[in-house]
Each structure stands twice: as structure tokens, then as C-alpha cells.
N, C-alpha and C positions, 0 to 999 in steps of 0.2 A: 502495498500497499504506500509505504513512505517514497517509494524506488517511482510509484507510478501519478503522485504528488509532485515528488522532484523532478518529475518529466514536464509536468503538462507547467508548471512554472518556470522552469525554463526554456520551451517554446513561446509562453504568454509574451515574458519576455528578450525573445528573439524577436518575435511580433514587432512588440513596439518598438525596437533600439530598430526593424527595418524597417516599421513607416516612417520613421522620426527622420532615417536617412534622407526620402524620400525628396524633393524641392520642390515650394513650390509655384505655380505658374503666375504668369499676370499677361493678360490679355486686349487690347487694348485695340475700343476700336469709336473714332468719331470721324474730324472732320478736318480743315488744314492746320487749326489752331491746336490740335493733340500730336499733325502727324509728323515722318521727318521735314527735315529741309525748312518747314515754315511753322511749327509747334515744340510743343516741352516736350512731346512722347517718347523719345529717342537716351532725349540727357535722362526722363525718369527711369527708363530702362539702365541708361550705366548705373545708376546708386543701390539697384536690383544687388545684392550681393552673386546672383550667378544668373547674371546677363543674357545667357543665353537660356532661358526660362523665361524671359519676359521679352512680348513678342506684339509688336505697333503696325496693326492692319489698319491705322487713321487715312483714309485719305482727303485731300484739299476737295472745298466746293459739296462734301455729302452731305446727305442731309438724311432724319429718321427714314424716311422716305425711300429714298433714292440709291442707300447703302444695300439696304433689303435687293429693294428691288432691280439691279448690276448684279447681282447676283453674289456677292461679297461676303456676304452673312452663312451661304454655303459653308464656308473657306473655316469660318469659326466652328460652324454645331460640327464641322469634319473635326479640327481640332478637339474640340469639348470631348470626341466621341474616345477618344485616346486617355482622358482626364482621366486612367488606374496608376499613370505609370509616374502620377504628383501628390501627393500631400492635400494641396488642395488647389482648383483653378480658379484664379480671381477675373471677371472681365470685365475693365471700367470699360462703361459707357457715355460718352456724351456727345451731345447733337444740343440743336439749336440755334445756330450762329444760319448756316445754309436751309433752314425750314422758315427764316422768317418768308413773309412775303411778298413778292415783284422778283425770285427765283422759275421761272421756268424748269418743271419739270423735277422742282429738289422743293418748291414752299409746300408745306400743310398747314394743313388746318389747322389751328389753336385747340379749336374744344371740342372737333371729331377725329384727325385723326392724329397727333403730339401725342397726346395721352396713351390712345389706342398700343402704338409703336412703343411704344420707351416700356405701357408694360407686356407687353408679349415679347420680346427682348428678355423684358428678366423673365417671364415663365418661363421659356426656354431653353436662359441660363440650368436655369435652376432642375428642369425634366432630368437635362445634363450634366446633373452631380456638377455641375460649379458652382461662383456664387458672383449672382453679378451686382458692380457696384456700381448704382446710377451718380452721374456727376456733372451740375451744373453747368452752363456754358461761359467758360471763361471772363470776364468781362470786354471788351473793346475799351479804346485808350484814350477819347478823345472827350473835354474838358469845354463847358459852355459859360463866358463869365467865372470859370473858379472849382465850375463844381462838374463833378465828372458824370459823362452820363449815364446811360445803363439800359438802353431797349430789347436787353433781354431780360428785364425783371420779368417779366409774366413766362417765357419758356421754363426759366428756375424754377417758377411759380410750379409750375407744372409738375417738374421730376419732383420738389420737395415733397407733392402731393402721391405721386405714384411711387417713393423708392416708401412713404408710411402705410399705402394701402396693399405694396406687396411685400409690405416687411424687409424690405435691403439696406443694407448697409450705403449710406449717403455722404456722398463730397461736396461739400456746401460751396466750390472752388469758386461760384459765382458770384458769393455775398464776400467772401474769402479776402477775391481780389479785387474786386471793388475797392474797400475799404481798405485795400494796401496802397493799388494808383489813385483814391483821394488821397490820401497820407502825402505823395512824397509829389501830385502838382507835376503840371501838364509837364516840364522842359524834364526832369529826369525819367518820365513813365514815357522819355519818347525815343531815352538811349535803349531799354528795351526791343526797340524794332529791329524789325532784318535787313537797315541799313539807319544813316545817319541821317536822321533829318536834314533834305536842304536851306539855305539860306533860300531867305522867303516867304517856303511852304501854307504860310499864316496869313501872309500880305494879301490887302487885298487883292481884288484881278484889278488890273490897268487898262484902261479904256481900251479897244482897239484891239486888247491882245487877246489870244485866242488858250494862254497857258503864262502862268506865271513863272519869271525869270527866274532859273534856279533849280524850277520845282517839275520843269518837265519830263515826263517820261522815264521820274524813278520807282526803284520800285521800293520807297518809303511809306510803308501805314502805317493804324494803329488800331490794327488785330495782329497782325502777323506776329510772331518772334523772331528773334537772329541768339544768338550764342546768351547774350548773354539773360534774357527774356527766358531762353528753356531752361534755364541753368534754372533761374528767382521762382521761377511755375514750378518745375520740376520739384526742387522743396519741400515749394509747397503740395504740392499732389503728398508727397510722400508724410510730410507729417498732418496730415488729415488721414490716409489711411491706416496710419499709429491710433491719434487719437478718435475712429471711429472700429476702427480691425484690431485690436492689442494682439491676438492672437499673431498679427502678420506683422510685428514691432520689430520682430528681429531677421526681419530676411533681408534687411538692407544694408549696405556698405556702414561701417563707422564715419563718421563727418570730417575726418582727416585722409580718408579715401576717396570723398566721391568730388 
């Protein structure tokens, strides 16, 4: 009897140790503010202990509707079917920018389509054994009379409500990024962009001119991120994860290695 109990104890310990050896996996889906070259997603993956288990599938110009319509969600579902190799798979889902009106083939209705799309993503991740993590959209960085605009607030509200209804973790990136950018002001916020702000970018249009001198054909904008912005907001997302999901906190590199 003692031998049997010893064997069972060893088996249980061995199984626990084997489970502990499995890495966690992060899968990112969203738009250009999360995508590589223009968002924070790759910088976030670089903060994960085993960066090769962090997969950034975000794509510029995609909405909660077009991401699925293009078949991109099929890839996520395929990855989730291989979830047994991981102790947990967290799927970070951030949409909103391209769901706004005026974007043919991408826009979704705020009341009838966007909530359904976000809830469906969460439900399907759970059905395949993953952990859906809903992320409110990163703020844009345009100030007016010293106040940061937040035209993404209604989409952030929907995501908060969806996370509560689906009982999924929420990263309120919209609220946190808005507060941070408001505090830093326009000039500092502009240093987070992909390229430096051109001289005269905010000056009134000269009479008879089509473009402001110095601002023509620039890659500068106040939505997308350069290296500094990606580093700044990827750290914010990491800290939000640590607060919302303490069990995932140990899966990031020490600050000195990031």
C-alpha cells in the first residue's frame, strides 16, 4: 500500500512539474496600433520571457468585422487547437479604430454589430480552451485647446460592457493611455509617433496652398507608433496584464532585460 501511495504521489508531482514546464502563449489580434511596424504588439512580445510564444497577428486597417471576413480569425482558431502544448493561451483582442464610421468595408455599427463581434471572439476563444482578453482601443493623440480628444470612448465603453458580460479579463488601454497622454501634453505625445513632427504641421493652411509647407507627404500622424511609442504603450499593456491577471505576471522579463 505504501509503495502504491508513493508511486501516486510521484506521478502527481511529476505531472505538476510537467505542467509548470509548459510555456504560456500570447496571441495578439487587432489593428495597426497593435501591428508590427506601426503599433505596440512586437514591443509587447519582446517583453515576454519566451518571445517565440508571443504571436502578433494584428493587421493595419482591420476592424472587428473585416479581420474575420478576410479569414484572419481562422488562423487564430487553428493555433488554439494546438493549445495543449501551453499552460495557457491568452488572446488579446483590440478593435475600434477601424470600426468607426466612414471606412467602407471596415466600419461596423456601434450598437448592432460591434458588440456582437467582440462577444463572439471572446466566446470562441473560450470554446477552444484559450483565455480571451479584451482590450479597449489605444487613444489617438490629438489635442484641442489643451484637451486630448477621445473619439474612441464609445467603442471603449462597448468593450468594457462586453468583458463584464462575458466574464473575461479587461485591459482598459483606452482609459490608461488617455490619462497618460493628457498628462504629457501635445509636444511630448508627438514624440511617440512613427516619425518626427514636421515643422509647421499645426499651422493654419496658407492662402492658395494645397499643403502646409514642411508637412507635405509626411508619415507623421497621431495614431500610429514609432519605437518610443511602442515601448511606452507595450509596457503599459504588460502592467495592465499583471494587474488584471496576476497569474500571468511571472511570464515577463525583468525590467533590466526589457
